[in-house]
C-alpha positions as CSV (number, residue, x, y, z in Angstrom):
1,M,-50.1,-154.4,6.3
2,T,-52.4,-156.6,4.6
3,L,-49.8,-160.0,4.3
4,R,-49.0,-159.2,8.1
5,Y,-52.6,-159.8,9.5
6,V,-52.6,-162.9,6.4
7,K,-49.8,-164.2,8.4
8,S,-51.5,-164.1,11.6
9,F,-54.4,-165.8,10.3
10,L,-52.7,-168.7,9.1
11,A,-50.2,-169.2,11.8
12,L,-53.5,-169.1,14.1
13,L,-55.0,-171.8,11.6
14,I,-52.2,-173.9,12.3
15,V,-51.7,-173.9,15.9
16,S,-55.6,-174.6,16.1
17,A,-55.2,-177.4,13.9
18,Y,-52.5,-179.1,15.8
19,V,-55.1,-178.7,19.4
20,V,-58.6,-179.4,17.5
21,A,-59.5,-183.2,17.7
22,S,-61.8,-184.6,15.6
23,A,-63.5,-188.5,15.6
24,P,-63.6,-189.9,12.2
25,V,-66.6,-189.8,9.6
26,Y,-67.3,-192.4,7.4
27,A,-69.1,-192.6,3.9
28,E,-72.6,-194.0,3.5
29,V,-73.8,-195.7,0.7
30,P,-77.3,-194.5,-0.4
31,T,-79.7,-197.4,0.0
32,N,-81.3,-197.1,-3.5
33,Y,-77.8,-197.4,-5.1
34,K,-77.9,-200.5,-7.2
35,G,-74.5,-200.2,-8.9
36,S,-71.4,-201.3,-7.3
37,I,-68.8,-199.3,-5.7
38,I,-65.1,-199.0,-6.0
39,L,-63.0,-197.4,-2.9
40,A,-59.4,-196.8,-3.1
41,A,-57.6,-198.6,-0.5
42,T,-58.0,-197.1,3.5
43,T,-54.2,-196.9,5.7
44,D,-53.2,-196.3,9.2
45,E,-51.2,-193.4,7.4
46,D,-54.1,-192.4,5.5
47,N,-56.4,-192.1,8.9
48,V,-53.4,-190.4,10.6
49,N,-52.9,-187.9,7.6
50,D,-56.6,-186.6,8.7
51,P,-56.9,-185.9,12.2
52,L,-59.2,-183.0,11.9
53,E,-61.9,-185.0,9.6
54,R,-64.5,-183.6,11.4
55,V,-63.7,-180.2,11.0
56,N,-62.1,-180.5,7.8
57,R,-65.9,-181.9,6.9
58,A,-67.6,-178.9,7.9
59,I,-65.1,-176.7,5.9
60,F,-65.4,-178.4,2.8
61,G,-69.5,-178.3,3.1
62,F,-68.9,-174.7,3.4
63,N,-66.5,-174.2,0.3
64,E,-69.4,-176.5,-1.2
65,I,-72.0,-173.9,-0.9
66,V,-69.3,-171.3,-2.0
67,H,-68.7,-173.3,-5.2
68,E,-72.3,-173.7,-5.5
69,N,-74.1,-170.1,-5.4
70,L,-71.0,-168.2,-6.0
71,L,-68.1,-169.8,-8.2
72,G,-69.7,-172.3,-10.3
73,P,-72.3,-169.5,-11.4
74,V,-69.7,-167.4,-12.1
75,A,-67.1,-170.0,-13.7
76,N,-70.0,-171.2,-16.0
77,A,-71.1,-167.8,-17.0
78,Y,-67.5,-167.1,-17.6
79,N,-67.1,-170.2,-20.0
80,R,-70.4,-169.3,-21.9
81,N,-69.8,-165.3,-22.1
82,V,-66.2,-165.1,-22.6
83,P,-64.6,-165.9,-26.3
84,Q,-61.7,-168.9,-25.7
85,T,-59.4,-166.1,-27.2
86,V,-60.0,-163.7,-24.1
87,R,-59.8,-166.2,-21.5
88,T,-56.6,-167.9,-23.2
89,G,-55.2,-164.4,-22.9
90,V,-56.2,-164.1,-18.8
91,S,-54.8,-167.1,-18.1
92,N,-51.4,-166.4,-20.2
93,F,-51.2,-163.2,-18.3
94,L,-51.5,-164.3,-14.5
95,T,-49.1,-167.7,-15.3
96,N,-46.7,-164.8,-16.7
97,L,-47.2,-162.9,-13.7
98,S,-46.8,-165.4,-11.0
99,S,-43.6,-166.5,-12.8
100,P,-41.1,-164.7,-10.7
101,I,-42.2,-167.1,-7.8
102,S,-41.7,-170.5,-9.7
103,I,-38.2,-169.1,-10.7
104,A,-36.7,-168.6,-7.2
105,N,-38.3,-172.0,-6.4
106,N,-36.5,-173.9,-9.2
107,L,-33.6,-172.0,-8.1
108,L,-33.7,-172.8,-4.2
109,Q,-34.6,-177.1,-5.5
110,G,-31.2,-176.8,-7.5
111,D,-32.9,-176.8,-11.0
112,V,-31.1,-174.1,-12.6
113,L,-31.7,-174.7,-15.8
114,A,-35.6,-174.6,-15.1
115,A,-35.3,-171.4,-13.9
116,F,-33.2,-170.2,-16.7
117,D,-35.8,-171.4,-19.0
118,L,-38.7,-169.6,-16.8
119,F,-36.7,-166.3,-16.7
120,V,-36.3,-166.3,-20.6
121,R,-39.9,-167.2,-20.9
122,L,-41.0,-164.2,-18.7
123,V,-38.9,-161.8,-20.3
124,V,-39.8,-163.1,-23.9
125,N,-43.7,-163.4,-22.9
126,S,-43.9,-159.8,-20.7
127,T,-42.4,-157.5,-23.9
128,I,-43.3,-159.4,-26.8
129,G,-46.3,-161.1,-25.6
130,I,-47.6,-157.7,-24.2
131,G,-47.4,-158.2,-20.6
132,G,-47.7,-162.0,-20.9
133,I,-51.2,-162.1,-22.5
134,A,-49.7,-163.6,-25.8
135,D,-47.5,-167.1,-25.2
136,V,-44.7,-166.4,-27.6
137,V,-42.5,-169.2,-26.2
138,G,-45.3,-171.9,-26.1
139,G,-44.0,-175.4,-24.5
140,E,-45.2,-176.1,-21.3
141,H,-45.3,-173.9,-18.0
142,R,-44.2,-175.7,-14.9
143,S,-45.3,-174.0,-11.8
144,E,-43.1,-174.6,-8.9
145,D,-44.3,-173.2,-5.0
146,F,-42.4,-173.6,-1.8
147,G,-44.6,-176.3,-0.7
148,Q,-43.0,-177.9,-3.5
149,T,-39.7,-177.3,-2.6
150,L,-40.5,-178.4,1.1
151,G,-41.5,-181.4,-0.4
152,V,-38.1,-181.7,-2.9
153,W,-36.1,-181.1,0.4
154,G,-37.4,-183.8,1.8
155,M,-40.1,-182.3,4.4
156,G,-43.6,-184.5,4.8
157,E,-46.9,-182.9,4.0
158,G,-47.8,-183.6,7.6
159,F,-51.7,-183.8,8.0
160,Y,-54.8,-183.1,6.0
161,L,-56.3,-179.7,5.9
162,V,-58.8,-177.9,4.4
163,L,-59.0,-174.0,4.2
164,P,-62.1,-171.6,3.7
165,I,-62.6,-170.9,0.3
166,F,-59.1,-172.2,-0.7
167,G,-59.8,-176.2,-0.2
168,P,-57.3,-178.9,0.2
169,S,-54.5,-178.3,2.1
170,N,-51.6,-179.3,4.3
171,P,-49.5,-177.2,6.8
172,R,-46.1,-177.4,4.8
173,D,-48.3,-176.2,1.7
174,L,-49.6,-173.8,3.7
175,V,-46.6,-172.0,5.0
176,G,-45.2,-172.7,1.4
177,K,-47.6,-171.3,-0.9
178,F,-49.2,-168.6,1.6
179,I,-46.3,-167.4,3.7
180,V,-43.3,-167.5,2.0
181,D,-44.0,-167.5,-2.0
182,P,-45.6,-164.1,-1.2
183,Y,-41.7,-162.8,-0.6
184,F,-40.8,-164.2,-4.2
185,D,-43.8,-162.1,-5.8
186,P,-43.0,-158.5,-6.9
187,F,-46.7,-158.1,-7.6
188,A,-47.1,-158.6,-3.9
189,H,-44.5,-156.2,-3.1
190,W,-46.0,-153.5,-5.3
191,V,-49.2,-153.9,-3.6
192,D,-48.3,-154.1,-0.3
193,N,-45.5,-151.2,-0.5
194,T,-48.4,-149.4,-2.4
195,G,-51.5,-149.9,-0.2
196,R,-53.0,-151.0,-3.7
197,D,-55.3,-153.8,-1.9
198,T,-58.1,-153.4,-4.3
199,A,-55.5,-154.9,-7.2
200,S,-54.4,-157.5,-5.3
201,Y,-58.1,-158.3,-4.2
202,A,-58.6,-158.2,-7.9
203,K,-56.2,-160.1,-9.2
204,Q,-56.9,-163.1,-6.7
205,G,-60.2,-163.0,-7.7
206,M,-59.7,-163.3,-11.7
207,S,-57.1,-166.2,-10.7
208,G,-59.9,-168.2,-9.1
209,I,-62.6,-167.9,-11.8
210,D,-59.6,-168.5,-14.2
211,E,-58.6,-171.5,-12.7
212,F,-62.4,-172.9,-11.6
213,A,-63.7,-172.4,-14.8
214,G,-61.3,-174.6,-16.5
215,V,-62.1,-177.6,-13.9
216,V,-66.0,-176.9,-13.3
217,D,-67.0,-180.0,-15.6
218,E,-64.7,-182.0,-14.0
219,L,-65.8,-181.4,-10.8
220,N,-68.9,-181.9,-11.6
221,Q,-68.1,-185.5,-13.1
222,I,-66.5,-186.7,-10.0
223,R,-69.2,-185.3,-7.4
224,K,-71.7,-187.2,-9.7
225,T,-69.8,-190.4,-9.7
226,S,-68.1,-190.2,-5.8
227,V,-70.2,-192.5,-2.9
228,D,-67.7,-190.0,-0.5
229,Y,-67.0,-186.9,-2.5
230,Y,-64.7,-185.4,0.0
231,A,-63.0,-188.7,0.7
232,A,-62.0,-188.5,-3.2
233,I,-61.0,-184.7,-3.4
234,R,-58.6,-185.2,-0.7
235,S,-57.1,-188.7,-2.1
236,L,-57.1,-186.5,-5.2
237,Y,-55.6,-183.6,-4.0
238,R,-52.7,-185.8,-2.2
239,Q,-51.4,-187.6,-5.3
240,K,-51.4,-184.5,-7.3
241,R,-49.1,-182.9,-5.1
242,K,-46.8,-185.6,-5.1
243,S,-47.0,-185.7,-8.8
244,E,-45.9,-181.9,-8.8
245,I,-43.3,-182.6,-6.9
246,S,-41.8,-185.3,-8.6
247,N,-42.1,-182.7,-11.4
248,G,-45.0,-185.3,-13.2
249,E,-42.9,-188.8,-12.7
250,G,-44.7,-191.9,-12.6
251,L,-48.3,-190.4,-13.0
252,D,-49.9,-188.7,-15.8
253,L,-52.6,-185.6,-14.3
254,P,-54.7,-183.0,-16.2
255,P,-53.9,-179.5,-15.1
256,I,-55.9,-178.9,-11.7
257,P,-55.9,-175.2,-10.0
258,N,-54.5,-174.4,-6.6
259,L,-58.3,-174.0,-5.2
260,G,-57.3,-177.6,-4.6
261,Y,-59.3,-180.1,-6.3
262,D,-56.9,-182.8,-7.8
263,L,-57.4,-185.9,-10.2
264,A,-55.5,-188.6,-9.2
265,P,-55.3,-191.6,-6.6
266,E,-53.4,-191.8,-3.8
267,D,-52.5,-195.3,-4.5
268,F,-51.1,-195.4,-8.1
269,N,-52.4,-199.1,-8.3
270,Q,-55.8,-198.1,-7.0
271,P,-59.0,-196.4,-8.5
272,L,-60.1,-193.0,-7.1
273,A,-61.5,-192.9,-3.5
274,G,-65.2,-193.0,-3.6
275,A,-65.5,-193.1,-7.4
276,T,-68.7,-195.3,-8.2
277,N,-67.9,-198.0,-11.4
278,R,-69.4,-197.0,-14.6
279,S,-69.3,-200.4,-15.9
280,Q,-72.7,-202.3,-15.3
């Protein structure tokens, strides 16, 4: 029942996004700012890809309020009061729990070897690693979602979207992550079949805290050094998704959560959009 409601909401969101028109909004440089400013190159394609900028900025502003008053304080308290060993165990457990989604998408992308490696990791960590709390296998865990699968199949990202709470997205990723991926998730099926919505909410909440806590300091730094924080995040998200689809080829990126804040410029040869030059 819950899954059907989510699908209906997301479908309505996509349809609404197609029919809503929005005029572009431009960043203003503070009058008291004396440093030099470096902005990423803006192209016609970039403008076309954000036709809902006014709506997106409004939702982005709402998300910032949530981050400042809820997620930020919770993430900071989590980092201060929970030992690193415990935080690592929580992250490992959540990653292990989502492994079936990555396995299914690797198979759909034709990467059988990667799917097999993930399957072995899932079995070993789920048993010897006590439900995945300990990463016995070690090494890099490459997460895959159906948005990436559609990208591998050649589907474009479409226009830029900002979702309430979840942040940056686009129609391809929205459909992939929120509508298709739950079908590959045994935990989601268990919750849906048993009506244990509380377990689902707990998992989503813990995942959000775990992911946000890992990048909260980096986001604060970007916010401080960006003339237009919205434009910077939009640029970062797009390039991060390109890198994930190509499995990291061509760009070295830090790990960023699915809450939508990603760290990389849209153009490999350009600095971050909205970032100020720190050299004086």
